[in-house]
N, C-alpha and C positions, 0 to 999 in steps of 0.2 A: 234442747236449748240452742239458741244462737249465741255463741261465746266469742268474746273478743280476747285474743291471746297476744300479749306483748312478749318479746323475746322469742318469737315463733321461728326466726331464722338466725343464722350466724351473723347477719349484718348488725345485730345489736350486741355483739360480744359473746362471751363464753356461754351465756344462758341459752343461746340458740341451740346448743347441743341438747339441752333438756327440753326447751320449748318446742323444737321440731317434733320430739317424741310425744309431747302433750297434744300437739295438733293431730298427729296420727291416732293417738288413743281416743281422742274425742270423736273424730270422724268415724272410727271403727265402731264406736258405741252408738252411732246414729245421730250425733249432734252436728250442727252446722258450726263452722269456724270462720271467723274474721281475724286475719293475722296482721299485726303491725309490720309494715315493710318500709325500709328506708331507701331502697334502691330498686331499679328495674330487675336486677338479678334476684333480689329477695321476693319481689312480687311474682316473678315467673316460677320460683320454687314453690311458693304457696299455691299458685294455680295448678301446678303439676301434681301437688299432693291432694287437690280437691278442695282447697280452702279459698276464701275470698280475700284478696289483699286489701289493706287499708294503708295508703301512703301517709307517713308521718314519722315522728320521732319523739323521744323523751323530752326533747327541748321544746315541744309544743303541747303544753298541758291542755290548752283549749281544744286542740284536735283530739287528744286522748279522751277528754270528757265527752266530746260529741260522739266518738265511736262507742264509748261505754254506754251512753244513753240509748243508743240505737240497738243494743243487744240485750240478752237475757242474763248476762253475767260476764265476769272478767277474771281471767287468770293472768296475773302480772308477774312476769319472769325477767323482763329486761332490766339490765343493770350494767353500768360501765365497770368492767373488771380489769381495766388496764393498770390499776393501782398507782397511776401518776397523781391522782387527786382523789383519794378515797372519800375524804370529807365532802368534797364538791359533788362526787357521785351520789353520796347519801342525801345531800340537799336536793339534787335533781329528782331522786327517787321519791322523796317526801312530797315534792310539788306534784309529781305525777299521780301519786296515790290520793292526795287531797283533792285534786281535780276530778279524778274518776269517782272518788267517793261522794263528792258533792253532786255529781250527775246521777248517782244511784240512790241518793238520800230519799228515804220514805218508800222505796219500792219493794224492799224485802229481797232484792236480787243478790246473788252471791258475788263477792269480791275476794278472791284468793290471792294473797300477796306473799311472794317469796322472801325468806330471810335466811340469815346464817345461824349456825348452832351456837347456843349460849353455853358457857362453861360453868361448872360448879366445883369448887376446890374439894378434893377428897372423895367425891362420889359422882356417879353418873348423873347427868342433867336429865330432868323430866320436863314434861310439857308445861307444868305450872310455874316453872322458874322464869321470872321476868328478866328482861334484858337490863344491862348495866350501862348507863349513859357515860360512865367513866372508863369503860372497857375499850380494848382495841377495836371491837366491833361496834362501837357506838354510832357509827355512820348509819347503821341500819336499825338501831334500837328506836330512834325517833319515829321511823316509819312504822315499825311494829306497833308502837304505842298509838299512833294516829289511826292505824288500821283497826285496832281493837276498840278504840273510842267510837268509831263509826257504827259499831254494833248498837249503840244507844241512839243512833239517828236513823234507824230503819234500813240498815244495810246488813246483809248476812255475811259479815266479814269473817275470814279466818287467816291466820298467819301460818305458812308452811315453811318450817325450818329445814334446810338441807344440810347434810354433813360435809366435812372437809373433802371427801372424795365421792362424787357422783360419777360412776365409772361405766364403761362400755365402749364399743367401737366408735372411734371419732372423738374420744375424750381429749380435751385440750387443757386440762386443769393441772392439779397438783402433782399427780403421779407422772405424767409426761414431763413435767418440769424437772422432777428428780432424775428421770432417765437422761434428759438432756445434760444436766449438770454432771452426772456420772460419766457420760461419754466425754464431755469436755475435760474433766479433771482426772479421768482414768481411775476412779474409785467410786463405789457406792458408799455413802456416808450416813451415819446417824449422829444425832446430838446426844452425847453421853452414851449410855449403853443401848439406846433405842427402845427403851421400855415405854416411852410415851406413845400414845395411841391416837389414831384418827378414826372416827365413825365413818361408815360407808353405806352406799346403796347403789343398786344398778339403775341406770337411767330409765329403763322401762317400768321398773317398780315405782320410781318416783313419778313418772308420767301417770300411772294408774292412780296414784294417791291424789294427784291434782284433780283428776276426773271425779273421784269419789268426794273430794272436798267441795267441788262445784255442785255436785248433785245433792249432798246431804249433810255437810258439816254444819253444826250449830253455830249461831252467831257468837262471835267473840272467842272462837276456839283457837288454841295454839296446837299445832300438829307437828310431829317429828317424823320426817321421812328417813328413818334409820332402819337399815336391815341388820348391820353389824354394829354392835355397841362400841367397839374400839379395836382397830387392827394395829398391833405393835409396828412402829416404823422399822424396827430391826427385821421384821418378817418381810416388809416391802423391800428393804435394802437387800435382803438375801436373794430375792427373786431377781432384782436388777443386777446384782453382782454375778449371779450364775448365768443369766441370759447374755450379759455383755462380756463375760469372762474377765471381770475386773475384781480387785479385792474389795472386801467390805471393811470399812474403818470406823472406829468410834472416835468422835472429836470432842474436844473441850468447847465451851461456848465461844471462846476467842477464835479457835481454829474453825469452828462452824461458820462464823461471820466471814472469814476469808474464803472458805470453800463454797458456801451457798450464796454469798452476796446478799441482795435485798430479800432473798427467799429464806434467810436463816430463821426468822421468827416463825414462819409457817412450818419449817422443818422441826422446830422445837415444840410445836403445839402439842398439848396433852389434853385431849378431850375424850370423854366417854358420854354417851347419851342413850337413853331408853325411848322406846316407842310403844309400850304396852297400852297406854290410854288411847293412842291414835288407832292402833290395831283393833282394839275392842269397840271403839265408838263408830268406826267406819267399815269394819270388816275387811281391813287391809292386811294382806299377808304376803310379804315379799317372796318371790319365787325365782328371781334371777340368780346368776352365779355370784359367788363371793368375789371380793376385790382381788385376792391373790389368784383365784382361778381365772378371772377375767384378764389379768395381766399376762397369763400364759396363752390365752386363746383369742384375744380380741384385737390383735394387731398392734400392741403397744411397742413392740420391738421391730416392726417392719421397716 
């Protein structure tokens, strides 16, 4: 296949960490890749990897549609993860998916769209759990719904939900933020006793799942890129405390808001998620290191 990948480089934000791995995974499997590039540096990185750059951005839905129409499928990973305007980022994401979906309508070609993990109170979330438009993650739920609706318009769409921590060398996400805060504050902290959990997956396992979804996911599928159902945040804090030689402290919600700032809500997240249906349907079996092992070995404290 000739696949259009958005979020293929770091120029599109945090997803470049995963998207660049998707590019390499696809190329190694014999596919051709066209990668979205917003800058000369991004275009050069794609060419160096063996992919074809396509100059554009999420702000140009027509350009995205043209690129999608000229390929055999799309892996959409680009998203604005600056958190300055999450609702606005969600609207931009929706416009991009609607444009690319319209370009693929009636073709049966695959469109794999990245989303966040959905929570379910009291038990691990499964692939059949729909998103909640009233939830904190509502910015991406509308895109999920639009993606799945395209399955009825002749597009082989799938939604690939990624967990709180997609880890590996070069990670710029939640765990590095916890490490930075611990360095700044002189303590590794948890909200309450740290029994709340984050699901996790290694970036190379996630990249392989994107390839499998492009190749064979059924239309309208929800997929969970989850290797670990839930890693307790106290275990993450324990590694940070030991590696930085700082104490591990348990904070009240008010103390957590002071300690973590805008990140307090993420630090308090309590999410568990399963991926049995995804593994069975696509033959996906994660093989990468666990989150805690990766923290020890993948340069998180360099």
